[in-house]
KOLDO-392296 format. One record per atom (N, C-alpha, C, O, CB): residue in three letters; x, y, z. Coordinates in steps of 0.05 Angstrom, whole numbers, plus 5000, padded with zeros to 4 digits. Glycine has a CB too. Layout:
BEGIN
ALAXYZ ...
***
This chain:
BEGIN
MET357644293277 MET359144103261 MET360644243239 MET359444413225 MET357243873250 GLU363144173234 GLU364544283212 GLU363244183186 GLU362543953184 GLU367544213213 GLN363044363166 GLN361644293142 GLN363044053128 GLN361743893115 GLN361544523123 ARG365744043130 ARG367143823117 ARG366643553129 ARG367143343117 ARG370143883117 LEU365543543154 LEU364943293167 LEU362043203162 LEU361242993172 LEU365443323197 LEU360543363147 LEU357743293143 LEU357443033127 LEU355742873135 LEU356343523128 PRO358942993106 PRO358542733091 PRO359042483108 PRO357542293107 PRO360342733067 VAL361242483123 VAL361842243139 VAL359842203161 VAL359041983167 VAL364642263150 ASN358842423173 ASN356842403193 ASN354142313182 ASN352642173195 ASN356442663208 ALA353642393157 ALA351142303144 ALA351142003140 ALA349141873145 ALA350742443117 VAL353441893131 VAL353541603128 VAL353241463154 VAL351741263156 VAL356341523115 LEU354541563175 LEU354341433201 LEU351441453212 LEU350441263225 LEU356241563221 ASP350141673207 ASP347341703216 ASP345541503202 ASP343641403214 ASP346441993211 LEU346141443177 LEU344541253162 LEU345140963171 LEU343540783166 LEU345041273133 ALA347440923184 ALA348240653191 ALA348140593221 ALA348640363229 ALA351140613182 LEU347340783237 LEU347140743266 LEU344240763275 LEU343040983272 LEU349040943282 ALA343140553284 ALA340240543290 ALA339540673317 ALA337140673324 ALA339240263290 ASP341540783331 ASP340940893357 ASP340441193356 ASP340341333377 ASP343140833377 GLY340241303332 GLY339741593330 GLY336841663326 GLY335141483328 GLY341341703307 LEU336341913320 LEU333542003316 LEU332641973287 LEU330241943282 LEU333242293325 ASN334541983268 ASN333941963240 ASN333641663232 ASN334641493245 ASN336042093223 PRO332141613210 PRO331941343200 PRO334741233193 PRO336541393186 PRO330141323175 ALA335240973196 ALA337840853191 ALA337540623171 ALA337740393179 ALA339140763218 PRO337040683146 PRO336440473127 PRO338840283122 PRO338340043116 PRO335740593100 LEU341240373125 LEU343540193122 LEU343639993145 LEU344139763141 LEU346140363121 ALA343140093169 ALA343039913192 ALA340739713189 ALA340939483195 ALA342740073219 ASP338439813180 ASP336039643177 ASP336639423157 ASP335439203159 ASP333639813168 ALA338339483137 ALA338939283116 ALA341139093125 ALA341838903110 ALA339839423091 GLY342239133149 GLY344238943160 GLY347139033161 GLY348838883170 GLY344038703145 TRP347639283151 TRP350339383152 TRP351039493179 TRP349439623192 TRP350839593130 GLN353539453187 GLN354539553213 GLN357139713207 GLN358639643189 GLN355039333233 VAL357639913223 VAL360140063220 VAL362339903233 VAL362339843257 VAL359940353234 THR364339823217 THR366539653227 THR369239793225 THR371239683235 THR366539393212 GLY369340023212 GLY372040153211 GLY371740443201 GLY369940513186 GLY373840003192 LEU373640603210 LEU373840883201 LEU376740933194 LEU378640853208 LEU372941083223 GLU377141063171 GLU379841133162 GLU381640883161 GLU383840883174 GLU381041353180 VAL380740683147 VAL382240433146 VAL383940423121 VAL382840433099 VAL380240193147 PRO386540413123 PRO388240393099 PRO388340103089 PRO388639913105 PRO391140493105 VAL388040063063 VAL388139793052 VAL389739803026 VAL389539993010 VAL385239683047 VAL391439603023 VAL393139592999 VAL391639452977 VAL390439242980 VAL395739433005 THR391639582953 THR390239472930 THR392339432908 THR394639502910 THR387939662921 SER391339322886 SER393139272863 SER393939542850 SER395939542835 SER391739102842 ALA392539762857 ALA393240022846 ALA394640202866 ALA395240432860 ALA390640162836 GLY395140092890 GLY396340252911 GLY394640262936 GLY392440152936 GLY396940532901 THR395640402956 THR394140412982 THR392040632981 THR392540852972 THR396140463005 VAL389640562991 VAL387540752993 VAL386440743022 VAL386340533034 VAL385240692972 VAL385540973032 VAL384340983059 VAL381341003056 VAL380341193044 VAL385541233075 CYS379940803067 CYS377040803067 CYS376040973090 CYS376640903113 CYS375940503068 ASP374541183085 ASP373641353106 ASP371741203125 ASP371941243149 ASP372241593094 VAL370041043114 VAL368140883130 VAL368040603117 VAL367940583093 VAL365341013132 VAL368040403134 VAL367640123124 VAL365140013138 VAL364940013162 VAL370139943130 LEU363239923122 LEU360839803132 LEU360839503123 LEU361639443101 LEU358339943121 PHE359939333141 PHE359939043135 PHE357238923142 PHE356238963164 PHE362138903149 ASN356138773124 ASN353738613129 ASN354638323133 ASN355238183114 ASN351638643106 ASP354638233158 ASP355737963163 ASP353937743154 ASP354737513153 ASP356337943193 ALA351437803148 ALA349637593139 ALA350037533109 ALA349637313100 ALA346737673144 THR350837743094 THR351137713065 THR354037733056 THR354637663033 THR349437923051 GLY355837823074 GLY358637853066 GLY359138093049 GLY361238123036 GLY359537613051 HIS357238283049 HIS357338523032 HIS358738753047 HIS357738853067 HIS354538603023 LEU361038843037 LEU362539063048 LEU361939313031 LEU361639303007 LEU365539013048 LEU361739543045 LEU361639803032 LEU364139963039 LEU364640013063 LEU359039963040 ALA365740033019 ALA368140193024 ALA367440483016 ALA367140542993 ALA370640083007 VAL367240653036 VAL366040923032 VAL368241133031 VAL370141133047 VAL364140983055 GLU368041293011 GLU369741533008 GLU367941773012 GLU366141832996 GLU371141542980 ALA368341923034 ALA366742163040 ALA368242413031 ALA370342473041 ALA366042173071 LYS367042553013 LYS368242793002 LYS366743043010 LYS364343063005 LYS368442772971 SER368143233022 SER366843493029 SER367543703008 SER366043903005 SER367743583056 GLY369643662993 GLY370443852973 GLY369243782946 GLY367743602943 GLY373443862970 ALA370043942926 ALA368943912899 ALA370643752880 ALA369743692858 ALA368444182887 ASN373043672889 ASN374843532871 ASN375343242881 ASN375143182905 ASN377443672869 ILE375843072862 ILE376542792868 ILE378742712849 ILE378742772825 ILE374142602866 GLU380742572860 GLU382942472843 GLU382142212830 GLU381342022843 GLU385542442860 PRO382442202803 PRO381741952789 PRO383241712800 PRO382041492802 PRO382241982760 ASP385741742807 ASP387341512817 ASP386141412843 ASP386041172848 ASP390241602821 GLN385241592860 GLN384041512885 GLN381441352880 GLN380941162894 GLN383441762903 ALA379941442861 ALA377441302855 ALA378041022844 ALA376640832850 ALA375841472834 ARG380041002828 ARG380740742817 ARG381640552839 ARG380940312838 ARG383040762796 LYS383140652858 LYS384040482880 LYS381640372896 LYS381540132903 LYS385940632899 LEU379740542901 LEU377440462917 LEU375840252901 LEU374540072913 LEU375640702924 ALA375840272875 ALA374240092858 ALA375439812857 ALA374039622851 ALA374040202830 VAL378039782864 VAL379239512862 VAL379939402890 VAL381639222891 VAL381739532844 VAL378739502911 VAL379239392937 VAL378339102938 VAL376139042931 VAL377839562959 ASP380238932946 ASP379538642949 ASP378138602976 ASP379138692997 ASP382038472947 PRO375838472977 PRO374338453002 PRO375838303023 PRO375738383047 PRO371738302997 GLN377438103016 GLN378937953036 GLN381138133048 GLN381638133072 GLN380237703024 ASP382338303032 ASP384438483042 ASP383138693060 ASP384438773080 ASP385838623018 LEU380738783054 LEU379438983071 LEU378638853098 LEU378838983119 LEU376939093057 ILE377738603097 ILE377138463122 ILE379538453140 ILE379338503164 ILE376038173116 VAL381838383129 VAL384338363144 VAL385238633154 VAL385938673177 VAL386538223128 ALA385238833136 ALA386139103143 ALA384439223165 ALA385439363183 ALA386139283119 GLY381839173164 GLY380039293184 GLY379739123209 GLY378339213227 GLY377439343172 GLY380938893210 GLY380638713233 GLY377738643237 GLY376738623260 GLY381738853258 ILE376338583215 ILE373438533217 ILE372938233221 ILE374138063208 ILE372038623190 THR371138183240 THR370437903246 THR368237813227 THR366137943224 THR369437873275 VAL368637583214 VAL366637463197 VAL365637213211 VAL366937003212 VAL367837383168 PRO363237233223 PRO362237023241 PRO361436763228 PRO361336553241 PRO360037123257 ARG360936763202 ARG360036523188 ARG361236533160 ARG361736743149 ARG356936503187 PRO361536293148 PRO362536283120 PRO360536403100 PRO358336303097 PRO363135993112 VAL361336623088 VAL359636753068 VAL361536853045 VAL363836913050 VAL358036993080 PRO360536863021 PRO362136982999 PRO362437283004 PRO360437423008 PRO360736922972 LEU364837383002 LEU365337663008 LEU365237822982 LEU366237732961 LEU368037703022 ARG364138062983 ARG364338242961 ARG364538532971 ARG363538592993 ARG361738212942 CYS365838702956 CYS366338972965 CYS365239162944 CYS365739132920 CYS369339022970 GLU363639362953 GLU362539562935 GLU363439842944 GLU363039912967 GLU359339542935 PRO364639992925 PRO365340272932 PRO362840442934 PRO360940412918 PRO367440382912 LEU362940642952 LEU360740832954 LEU361941102959 LEU363341142979 LEU358740752977 PHE361441292941 PHE362441562944 PHE360141732956 PHE357841722947 PHE363341682917 VAL360841892976 VAL358842062989 VAL359942352987 VAL362242402994 VAL358441983019 CYS358242532977 CYS359142802974 CYS356843002980 CYS354542922982 CYS360242852946 LEU357543252984 LEU355543452987 LEU354043492961 LEU355143482940 LEU356843722997 ARG351443532964 ARG349743562940 ARG350743782922 ARG350543762897 ARG346843622949 GLU351744002933 GLU352644232917 GLU355044162899 GLU355544302879 GLU353344462935 HIS356443952906 HIS358843872890 HIS358343632872 HIS360243512862 HIS361143822908 ALA355743562869 ALA355143312855 ALA356343302826 ALA357443102818 ALA352143282853 GLY356043522812 GLY356943532784 GLY359943482782 GLY360843322766 GLY356243792772 ARG361543622799 ARG364443602798 ARG365343322806 ARG367243212794 ARG365743812815 ILE364143212827 ILE364942952837 ILE364342732816 ILE366042572810 ILE363542882863 THR361942732805 THR361242532785 THR362942562760 THR363642362747 THR358242552778 GLN363642812753 GLN365442852730 GLN368242732736 GLN369342612718 GLN365643152724 GLY369242772760 GLY371842662767 GLY371842362768 GLY373842232759 GLY372642762794 ILE369742242777 ILE369541952778 ILE369341842749 ILE370541642742 ILE367041852794 GLY367741982733 GLY367541902705 GLY370141922690 GLY370641762672 GLY365442072691 ALA371842112698 ALA374442142685 ALA376241902691 ALA378141852676 ALA375842402694 ALA375641762712 ALA377141522719 ALA376041272705 ALA377041052708 ALA377141472749 GLY373941312689 GLY372641092675 GLY370940912693 GLY370640682687 GLY374740922662 LEU369841032714 LEU368340882734 LEU365440982735 LEU364841202727 LEU369640892761 ASP363740812746 ASP360940892750 ASP359940762776 ASP358040612775 ASP359240802726 PRO361140832798 PRO360240722824 PRO357840882834 PRO357341102824 PRO362440722845 PRO356440782854 PRO354240932866 PRO355341182881 PRO357441172894 PRO352640762886 VAL353941402878 VAL354641652891 VAL352341752908 VAL350141782897 VAL355541872870 LEU352741782933 LEU350641872952 LEU350942172956 LEU353042272965 LEU350741722979 LEU348842322950 LEU348842612953 LEU347542682980 LEU345342582985 LEU347442762930 VAL348742852995 VAL347542933021 VAL347643233024 VAL349443373014 VAL349142793045 ASP345643333038 ASP345643603047 ASP344043613073 ASP343443393084 ASP344343803026 GLU343343843083 GLU342043853109 GLU339043783107 GLU337743783128 GLU342344133120 ARG338143723083 ARG335343643080 ARG334943343075 ARG333143223086 ARG334043803057 GLU336643223058 GLU336242943051 GLU338842813042 GLU340842943038 GLU334142933029 ALA338642543038 ALA340742383027 ALA339442213004 ALA337442093009 ALA342142203049 ARG340742212981 ARG339642062959 ARG341841972940 ARG343842112937 ARG337442222943 LEU341441752927 LEU343341652907 LEU343041812882 LEU340841852871 LEU342941352902 ALA345241912871 ALA345142062846 ALA344641872823 ALA343441952803 ALA347842212842 ASN345541622825 ASN345341432803 ASN344541152814 ASN346240982816 ASN347941412788 PRO342041122822 PRO341240862834 PRO341940622817 PRO342440402828 PRO338340872840 SER341840652791 SER342440422774 SER345240322776 SER345840092768 SER341840492745 SER347140482787 SER349840402790 SER350340242816 SER352340112819 SER351740642790 ALA348340252834 ALA348640112860 ALA347839822857 ALA346239752839 ALA346940252881 SER348839662875 SER348039382876 SER345039362884 SER344039562896 SER349839212896 PRO343739142879 PRO340839122886 PRO340439172916 PRO338439302923 PRO339838852878 SER342139072933 SER341739102962 SER342139392971 SER340639492988 SER343538912978 LEU344139522959 LEU344539802966 LEU342339972955 LEU341440162968 LEU347339902956 ARG341439912931 ARG339240062918 ARG336740022934 ARG335140212937 ARG338839972889 ALA336339782945 ALA333939742961 ALA333939902987 ALA331840002996 ALA333639442969 ALA336339942998 ALA336640103023 ALA336440403018 ALA335240543034 ALA339240033037 LEU337640492996 LEU337940782992 LEU336640872966 LEU337041102958 LEU340840862992 GLY335040702954 GLY333840772928 GLY331941012929 GLY331841172910 GLY332340542917 GLU330541042951 GLU328841272955 GLU330241482971 GLU331641422990 GLU326241182969 PRO329941742963 PRO331241952978 PRO330341953007 PRO327941923013 PRO330542232966 GLY332341973025 GLY331741973053 GLY331742253065 GLY333842383065 GLY333641793069 VAL329442353073 VAL329342613085 VAL329942603114 VAL328842433129 VAL326542743080 TRP331742773123 TRP332542773152 TRP330242863169 TRP329043073164 TRP335042943157 ALA329542713189 ALA327442793208 ALA328543003227 ALA327043173237 ALA326342553223 TYR331142983232 TYR332543163250 TYR335143243238 TYR335943103218 TYR332943033279 PRO336543443248 PRO339143503237 PRO341043263238 PRO340843103256 PRO340443743252 ILE342843243219 ILE344743023218 ILE346243013244 ILE347243223253 ILE346643053194 ALA346442783256 ALA347742753282 ALA350742823280 ALA352042743261 ALA347342473293 SER351742963300 SER354643023301 SER356042793315 SER356942823337 SER355143293317 ILE356242573301 ILE357442333312 ILE360442373314 ILE361642303334 ILE356742093295 ILE361642473292 ILE364442553293 ILE364542853294 ILE364142983273 ILE366042433268 ARG365042963317 ARG365043253320 ARG367643383311 ARG367743613304 ARG364443323349 PHE369743223312 PHE372443323304 PHE374143093296 PHE373542863305 PHE373743493327 ASP376243143281 ASP378042933273 ASP380843043272 ASP381343263282 ASP377242803246 HIS382742893261 HIS385542973262 HIS386043223245 HIS388143353248 HIS387342753252 GLN384143293227 GLN384443533211 GLN383143783224 GLN383544003214 GLN383243493183 SER381743743245 SER380443963259 SER382544143272 SER384744043279 SER378443863280 PRO381944403276 PRO383844573290 PRO384344473318 PRO382644353331 PRO382844863290 ASP386744533329 ASP387444433355 ASP385444513377 ASP384844353395 ASP390144543363 ASP384344753375 ASP382544843396 ASP379944693396 ASP378344723416 ASP382045143394 ALA379344543375 ALA376844383375 ALA376944163396 ALA374844063404 ALA376344263347 PHE379344083405 PHE379643873424 PHE379643983453 PHE379343823472 PHE382343723419 ASN379944243457 ASN380144353484 ASN377744293501 ASN378044183523 ASN380544643483 GLU375344353492 GLU372944323508 GLU372344033515 GLU371843973538 GLU370544443494 PRO372343853495 PRO371743573502 PRO373843443520 PRO373043283537 PRO371443403477 VAL376343513517 VAL378443403534 VAL378043503562 VAL378243353582 VAL381243463524 ARG377543763564 ARG377143883591 ARG374643763605 ARG374743703629 ARG376744193588 ALA372543723590 ALA370043613601 ALA370643323611 ALA369643253633 ALA367843603580 GLU372143163596 GLU372742893605 GLU374542893630 GLU374242723647 GLU374042733582 LEU376343073631 LEU378143093655 LEU376443163680 LEU376943063701 LEU380343293651 ILE374543343677 ILE372843413699 ILE371143173708 ILE370743123732 ILE370943653691 ALA370243013688 ALA368842763695 ALA370542573710 ALA369642433728 ALA367742633669 GLU373042553702 GLU374942373716 GLU375342473745 GLU375642313763 GLU377642363701 MET375442733749 MET375642843776 MET373342753793 MET373642673816 MET375843153775 ALA370942773781 ALA368442703796 ALA368442413803 ALA367142333822 ALA366042783779 ARG369742243787 ARG369841963792 ARG371941893814 ARG372041663822 ARG370441803767 GLY373442083822 GLY375442043842 GLY378041913832 GLY379541803848 GLY374341863863 ARG378441933806 ARG380841813794 ARG383241983802 ARG383042233804 ARG380641793764 SER385541853805 SER388042003811 SER389642063786 SER391342233786 SER389741843831 ALA389041913764 ALA390541963739 ALA389041833717 ALA387441643721 ALA393441853741 VAL389541923692 VAL388341793669 VAL390441813647 VAL391742023643 VAL385741933660 THR390941593633 THR392841593611 THR391741753587 THR389241773584 THR393641313602 VAL393441863571 VAL392542013548 VAL391141833528 VAL389241923516 VAL394942153534 ARG392041583526 ARG390641403508 ARG387741353517 ARG385941353501 ARG392241143505 ALA387441303544 ALA384741253554 ALA383041503550 ALA380641493544 ALA384841173584 LEU384241733554 LEU382841993551 LEU381942023522 LEU379742113516 LEU384642233559 THR383641943503 THR382941953475 THR380641773468 THR378841843453 THR385341883457 GLU380641533479 GLU378441343475 GLU375741443485 GLU373641403473 GLU379041073487 GLN375941593507 GLN373441693519 GLN372441943504 GLN370041983502 GLN373941763549 VAL374242093493 VAL373442343479 VAL372442273451 VAL370642413441 VAL375842533477 THR373542063438 THR372741993411 THR371641703412 THR373241513413 THR375142023391 TRP369041673411 TRP367741413413 TRP368741223391 TRP368840983395 TRP364741433412 HIS369441333368 HIS370241173345 HIS373141093345 HIS374140983325 HIS369541323320 PHE374641153366 PHE377441093367 PHE378040803361 PHE379840733346 PHE378641173394 GLY376540623374 GLY377040333371 GLY376740223344 GLY377940013338 GLY375340193390 VAL375140353327 VAL374740243300 VAL376240403279 VAL375940363255 VAL371740243293 SER378040583288 SER379640743269 SER382240603262 SER383140433278 SER380141023281 GLY383240663239 GLY385840553232 GLY388040653250 GLY387640863264 GLY386540633203 ARG390240513252 ARG392340583271 ARG393540863266 ARG394041003286 ARG394640383269 ARG393840933241 ARG394941203236 ARG393041423246 ARG393941623258 ARG395441243206 ALA390441383241 ALA388441573251 ALA388441583281 ALA388141793293 ALA385641503240 GLN388741343294 GLN388841333323 GLN391241503333 GLN390941663352 GLN389041043333 ASN393541463321 ASN395941613330 ASN395641913327 ASN396542063344 ASN398341513315 GLN394341993305 GLN393842283301 GLN392042393322 GLN392442613332 GLN392742323273 ARG389942243329 ARG388142343350 ARG389442353377 ARG389042533393 ARG385642153352 VAL391142153383 VAL392642153408 VAL394342403410 VAL394542523431 VAL394341903412 ARG395642473388 ARG397342723389 ARG395742973394 ARG396543143409 ARG398842743362 LYS393342983382 LYS391643223386 LYS390643233415 LYS390643443427 LYS389243213367 VAL389843003426 VAL388842993453 VAL391143053473 VAL390743183493 VAL387542723459 THR393542953467 THR395843013484 THR396343313486 THR396743413508 THR398342873472 ALA396243453463 ALA396643733464 ALA394443883479 ALA395044073494 ALA396843843435 ALA391943793476 ALA389743913491 ALA390043863521 ALA389344033537 ALA387043813480 ALA390943623528 ALA391243553556 ALA393443723569 ALA393243813592 ALA391943253560 ARG395543773554 ARG397643953564 ARG396544233569 ARG397144353590 ARG400043963543 ARG394944323550 ARG393844593554 ARG391944603578 ARG391944803592 ARG392344683528 ALA390444393582 ALA388544383605 ALA390144393631 ALA389344533650 ALA386844133604 ALA392344243632 ALA393944233657 ALA395344503661 ALA395544593684 ALA396044013655 ASP396244623640 ASP397544893643 ASP395545103653 ASP396345283668 ASP398744983616 ALA393045073645 ALA391045263652 ALA389945223680 ALA388845403692 ALA388745263633 ASP390344983692 ASP389244913718 ASP391344763734 ASP390844523741 ASP386644753715 PRO393644883740 PRO395844743754 PRO395144653782 PRO396544473792 PRO398244913754 GLU393144763795 GLU392444683822 GLU391144403822 GLU391144263843 GLU390644883835 ARG389844333800 ARG388344083799 ARG389443873780 ARG388943633783 ARG385544133792 LEU391043963760 LEU391943783739 LEU394943813734 LEU396044033736 LEU390443833713 ARG396243593728 ARG399043603720 ARG399443403698 ARG398743163700 ARG400843533745 PHE400643493676 PHE401243313654 PHE403943183658 PHE405943313665 PHE401243473627 GLN404042923654 GLN406442763658 GLN407142623631 GLN405542463622 GLN406142563681 SER409342693620 SER410142573594 SER410742283597 SER411242173619 SER412542723583 ALA410742143574 ALA411341863574 ALA414341813580 ALA416041983574 ALA410641743546 THR414841593592 THR417641513598 THR418141243584 THR416441143570 THR418141493629 GLY420441133590 GLY420940863578 GLY419140643588 GLY418940443575 GLY423840793583 THR417940693611 THR416240483623 THR413340563629 THR411740403636 THR417540393649 THR412740823625 THR409940913630 THR408841073607 THR410341193591 THR409941093656 GLU406241073605 GLU404941223584 GLU404541513593 GLU404641573617 GLU402141103577 ALA404241693574 ALA403541973580 ALA400841973595 ALA399041823588 ALA403442153555 ARG400642143615 ARG398142143631 ARG397742413643 ARG399542583644 ARG398241933653 VAL395342453653 VAL394642693667 VAL394142623696 VAL392342453702 VAL392142843655 LEU395542743715 LEU395142693743 LEU393042883754 LEU393043123747 LEU397842733759 ILE391142773769 ILE389042943781 ILE389842993809 ILE389742813826 ILE386242793779 LEU390643243815 LEU391743313841 LEU389543363862 LEU389843293885 LEU393543553838 ARG387443493853 ARG385243563872 ARG382643543857 ARG382443633834 ARG385643843884 SER380643423870 SER377943413857 SER376343653866 SER377143793885 SER376543143865 PRO374143713852 PRO372443943860 PRO371543933889 PRO371344143901 PRO370043953842 GLU370943693899 GLU369943683927 GLU372043753947 GLU371343823970 GLU368843413933 GLU374643743940 GLU376743823959 GLU376744123962 GLU377744223982 GLU379443713949 PHE375744263941 PHE375544553944 PHE373144633960 PHE373244823976 PHE375444683916 ASP370944483958 ASP368544543972 ASP366844293975 ASP365844193954 ASP366844773958 ARG366544173998 ARG365143924003 ARG362143954005 ARG360743754009 ARG366243794027 ARG361144194003 ARG358244234008 ARG356544083987 ARG354244023992 ARG357544524008 GLY357744033963 GLY356143903942 GLY356243603944 GLY354943463929 GLY357143983916 ARG357843493963 ARG358143203965 ARG355743083979 ARG354843184000 ARG360743133979 THR354842853969 THR352642713983 THR353642594009 THR355742454009 THR351442493964 GLN352242644030 GLN353142544056 GLN351842274061 GLN352342154082 GLN352342744079 
***
């Protein structure tokens, strides 16, 4: 896992109950409903790295995951004034029952940068909860700044039972070659399924599980990265793959010319 992706993966690990580590956010009723969601506020547009929603209480968490040591005060102010209704609309979040909505900002950073991050937030005149993470534990730097429900979930330091899950292994900021192996692996899986073609968008959804809950801009960036990786895969294996660009009526796709069993049928179940 890239070190810069550790904070966002730590939040997801705390919020997804299907992993090996404890998931106190999931246990408290929060669900991951959005990634990289842009929302317009009274102070300007801010992108929420992770959006968590508790549909029983109407409590939203707008998460800013920081891997570096600096934070822009203006960015912190924008996150602090996110309107819950605007975030619901921006994230396409379903509210199944009438509940009062509220939004709480949560900053997540690497433990080693705690001093600089809290100083930057303080420079903005704010005192939101800050979650410190490293490869050993996750803990709130200032539990008194958190709401009672968030403090109840994360008030005690959470020691990882296992390494933080690599839920997001790469994103639009990752180097291009980070997409090569997962795209190639998915294309091989499509060959084994007997598919004759797969669209680049479908390929992107399969390679990145979180595609469906990402903001549109983030989706488009991932599609571009996967497109480039698919081109490289086809160029490297022209006997089995061919990249076909989008036209006015068709999406970009990868044609599967020959499956592995066409090269050697001995592995096929008779």
